[in-house]
C-alpha positions in Angstrom: 56.1 -49.2 -17.0 55.0 -48.6 -20.6 51.7 -50.3 -20.0 51.1 -48.2 -16.9 51.8 -45.0 -18.8 49.4 -46.0 -21.6 46.6 -46.7 -19.0 47.2 -43.4 -17.3 47.0 -41.6 -20.7 43.7 -43.3 -21.6 42.3 -42.5 -18.1 43.3 -38.8 -18.6 41.6 -38.7 -22.0 38.4 -40.1 -20.6 38.3 -37.6 -17.8 38.8 -34.7 -20.2 36.3 -35.9 -22.8 33.4 -37.1 -20.6 30.7 -34.3 -20.5 30.4 -32.7 -17.1 27.2 -32.7 -15.2 27.7 -29.2 -13.7 24.6 -27.8 -15.5 22.5 -30.5 -14.0 23.9 -30.3 -10.5 24.3 -26.5 -10.1 21.2 -24.5 -9.2 20.0 -21.7 -11.5 19.9 -18.6 -9.3 17.0 -16.3 -9.9 17.0 -12.8 -8.4 13.6 -12.4 -6.9 12.9 -9.1 -5.0 9.7 -9.2 -2.9 7.6 -7.6 -5.6 4.1 -9.1 -6.3 4.7 -8.9 -10.0 8.1 -10.6 -10.1 7.5 -13.4 -7.6 4.8 -15.4 -9.5 6.5 -14.7 -12.8 9.8 -16.1 -11.5 8.0 -19.2 -10.1 6.5 -19.9 -13.5 9.9 -19.9 -15.3 11.5 -21.8 -12.4 8.8 -24.5 -12.6 9.3 -24.8 -16.4 13.0 -25.3 -16.2 12.5 -27.7 -13.4 10.4 -29.8 -15.8 13.3 -29.5 -18.2 15.6 -31.1 -15.6 17.3 -28.1 -14.0 17.3 -27.2 -10.3 16.9 -23.6 -9.3 16.6 -21.3 -6.3 14.9 -17.9 -5.8 17.1 -15.3 -3.9 15.1 -12.5 -2.4 17.2 -9.4 -3.0 16.7 -6.1 -4.8 18.0 -5.0 -8.2 21.2 -3.3 -7.0 22.4 -6.6 -5.3 21.2 -8.7 -8.3 23.1 -6.7 -10.9 26.3 -6.6 -8.8 26.0 -10.4 -8.1 25.7 -11.0 -11.8 29.0 -9.2 -12.3 30.6 -11.8 -10.0 28.7 -14.8 -11.6 26.7 -15.3 -8.4 23.3 -14.7 -10.0 21.9 -16.0 -13.2 18.4 -14.6 -14.1 16.3 -11.6 -13.2 12.8 -11.2 -14.8 12.2 -7.7 -13.4 14.5 -5.3 -15.3 12.2 -2.3 -15.4 13.4 0.3 -17.9 14.0 3.2 -18.1 13.7 3.3 -14.2 16.6 0.9 -13.7 18.8 2.1 -16.5 21.3 4.0 -14.3 22.2 0.8 -12.5 21.7 -1.6 -15.4 23.3 0.1 -18.3 26.9 0.3 -16.9 26.8 -3.5 -16.2 25.5 -4.2 -19.8 28.2 -2.0 -21.3 30.9 -3.8 -19.3 29.5 -7.2 -20.6 28.7 -8.4 -17.1 25.0 -8.4 -17.6 22.9 -9.1 -20.8 19.4 -7.8 -21.6 17.9 -10.8 -23.2 14.6 -9.3 -24.3 11.6 -7.4 -23.1 9.3 -9.9 -21.4 6.6 -7.2 -20.8 6.3 -4.2 -23.1 3.1 -2.5 -22.0 3.8 -1.7 -18.4 2.6 1.7 -17.3 3.0 4.2 -14.5 0.3 6.9 -14.4 -2.6 8.7 -12.8 -6.0 6.9 -12.6 -9.6 8.0 -11.8 -12.6 6.0 -10.6 -15.1 4.9 -13.2 -17.6 7.5 -11.9 -15.1 10.3 -12.7 -14.2 8.8 -16.1 -17.8 8.6 -17.1 -18.2 12.1 -15.9 -15.7 13.3 -18.5 -12.2 13.0 -16.9 -10.1 11.5 -19.7 -6.8 13.3 -19.3 -4.8 14.9 -16.5 -5.8 18.3 -17.9 -9.5 17.6 -17.0 -8.9 17.0 -13.3 -8.6 20.7 -12.2 -12.0 21.5 -13.6 -13.8 19.6 -10.8 -12.1 20.5 -7.5 -15.2 19.9 -5.4 -15.8 16.4 -6.9 -12.2 15.3 -6.1 -11.9 17.2 -2.8 -9.0 18.9 -4.4 -6.9 16.0 -3.4 -4.6 13.6 -5.3 -3.7 10.3 -3.6 -0.4 8.6 -4.1 2.1 6.2 -2.6 4.6 7.3 0.0 7.2 10.1 -0.1 10.6 9.1 -1.4 9.2 6.9 -4.2 9.7 7.9 -7.8 5.9 8.3 -8.3 5.5 10.6 -5.3 8.5 12.8 -6.4 7.1 13.0 -9.9 3.7 14.2 -8.7 5.3 16.7 -6.4 7.1 18.2 -9.4 3.8 18.4 -11.3 2.2 20.3 -8.5 5.2 22.6 -8.0 5.2 23.4 -11.7 1.4 23.8 -11.8 1.1 21.3 -14.6 -2.6 20.9 -15.5 -3.4 23.8 -13.2 -3.0 21.5 -10.2 -0.5 23.7 -8.2 -2.8 24.3 -5.3 -4.1 20.8 -4.9 -3.3 18.6 -1.9 -1.0 15.6 -2.4 -1.5 12.8 0.1 1.2 10.0 0.1 0.8 6.8 2.1 1.9 3.2 1.9 0.4 1.4 -1.2 -2.0 -0.8 0.9 -3.3 2.3 2.7 -3.7 4.3 -0.5 -5.6 1.5 -2.2 -7.8 0.8 0.8 -8.8 4.5 0.8 -9.3 4.6 -3.0 -11.4 1.4 -2.9 -13.6 2.9 -0.1 -14.3 6.0 -2.2 -15.0 4.0 -5.3 -17.5 1.8 -3.4 -19.3 4.9 -2.4 -19.5 6.1 -6.0 -17.2 9.1 -5.3 -14.8 10.6 -7.7 -11.1 9.9 -6.8 -7.8 10.6 -8.6 -4.6 8.7 -7.6 -1.2 7.4 -8.7 -1.5 3.9 -10.3 0.5 1.4 -12.3 0.2 -1.8 -14.2 0.7 -4.7 -14.1 -0.9 -4.8 -10.6 -4.0 -6.4 -9.1 -5.7 -2.9 -9.1 -5.9 -3.2 -12.9 -7.9 -6.4 -12.5 -9.9 -5.9 -9.3 -10.7 -2.2 -9.4 -13.0 -0.3 -11.8 -10.4 2.4 -12.7 -9.1 4.2 -15.8 -5.7 5.5 -16.7 -5.6 9.2 -17.7 -3.9 10.6 -20.8 -0.8 12.6 -20.1 -0.1 16.2 -20.9 3.1 18.2 -21.4 5.0 18.3 -18.1 3.5 15.0 -16.8 6.0 12.6 -18.5 7.8 11.6 -15.3 4.5 10.5 -13.8 2.6 9.2 -16.8 5.0 6.9 -18.8 5.3 3.6 -20.4 7.9 1.0 -19.3 9.4 -2.2 -20.6 10.4 -5.0 -18.3 13.5 -7.0 -19.4 14.7 -10.5 -18.8 18.3 -10.0 -17.7 21.1 -12.6 -17.3 24.7 -12.7 -16.3 27.3 -12.5 -19.0 28.1 -16.0 -20.3 24.8 -17.5 -19.2 23.7 -18.2 -22.8 26.8 -20.3 -23.4 26.5 -22.2 -20.2 22.7 -22.9 -20.5 21.7 -22.6 -24.2 18.4 -24.4 -23.8 17.2 -22.2 -21.0 18.5 -19.2 -23.0 16.1 -20.2 -25.8 13.2 -20.2 -23.4 14.2 -16.8 -22.1 14.4 -15.4 -25.6 10.8 -16.6 -26.3 9.3 -15.7 -22.9 7.0 -12.6 -23.0 3.6 -11.8 -21.5 1.1 -8.9 -21.4 0.4 -6.7 -18.4 -3.0 -8.2 -18.3 -1.6 -11.6 -17.7 0.8 -10.4 -15.1 -1.9 -8.4 -13.4 -3.9 -11.7 -13.1 -0.9 -13.4 -11.5 -0.5 -10.5 -9.1 -4.2 -10.7 -8.3 -4.1 -14.4 -7.5 -0.9 -14.1 -5.5 -1.0 -10.7 -3.7 -4.8 -9.8 -3.7 -6.2 -13.3 -3.1 -3.2 -14.5 -1.1 -2.6 -17.7 -2.9 1.0 -19.2 -2.6 3.2 -18.2 -5.5 4.2 -21.7 -6.4 0.5 -22.8 -6.6 -0.4 -19.7 -8.7 2.4 -20.7 -11.1 1.5 -24.4 -11.4 -2.2 -23.7 -11.8 -1.5 -21.2 -14.6 0.9 -23.4 -16.4 -1.6 -26.3 -16.4 -4.3 -24.0 -17.8 -2.1 -22.3 -20.4 -0.1 -25.0 -22.0 -0.7 -23.5 -25.5 1.2 -20.3 -24.5 3.9 -22.3 -22.8 4.3 -24.3 -26.0 5.3 -21.1 -27.8 7.9 -20.3 -25.2 9.4 -23.8 -25.6 9.7 -23.9 -29.4 12.8 -25.8 -30.4 13.8 -26.1 -26.7 15.3 -29.4 -25.4 15.4 -30.8 -21.8 18.7 -31.3 -20.1 18.8 -34.8 -21.6 17.9 -33.8 -25.1 14.2 -34.5 -25.2 11.4 -32.1 -26.2 11.0 -29.6 -23.5 7.3 -28.9 -24.1 6.5 -32.6 -23.9 8.2 -32.8 -20.6 6.2 -29.8 -19.2 3.0 -31.2 -20.6 3.6 -34.6 -19.0 4.1 -32.9 -15.6 1.3 -30.3 -15.8 -1.5 -31.6 -18.1 -2.8 -33.9 -15.4 -3.1 -31.2 -12.7 
């Protein structure tokens, strides 16, 4: 009887002290709304942690669901925390400790008003210059559809006669329709003014210029930061992935290039990600400084071994 008790005690000690493999077996859940900027970015980070030995899945839901799911520990990472636009839904969760803003992964995002190169070279440098050339612009400002923040902001500008634009026409359509019309006018050499943002493929593929803002245009012409967001407790559960996330940052130019490859040229997001990683291992190396794989090896060497041959 005594021998049996001793064996049972030893077995219990072994069970309690052997490291669990939960971090290896459980999938890291990425919130991935169907945004052309977030999709390739998420694939890149997912492929890096895959090389580190972790499994992951991308869940296609929007920010409200992502943040609520993080509060229930049902979502791990979101790379598209736009601020200040998402602050009303993000800040309460951060204050409650359910969500953590790890760092800004993109600090030069911009929402604004753009003009064609012909208009810019013709002297249109700020929003205050636009009203001076009603004939050139057809007295029309093009924008995305009603109900969006950008459309509402431009409506306020016109209502308040900011930049003496109160009697101009404001045409809002779906993004693809707006950009098709703008591209057509640019190709004809026409002057055109429209709502724009970056990162986006328009910043890479179109010859356009962002205008300087003026008093009263702040809601339409403003800078943004995009944060990496995790659920509370993620850093303790996955310290090596946390190190990667703390190092991970890009420029709007880089993300615009990803968007161009994915959304404009219609390449699959996973292929865009793997091709970029292979061509930019030096940048990836900086993200993986002092980061280890799930089995304790150098994370960058693991990524390099997988992608240097591609």
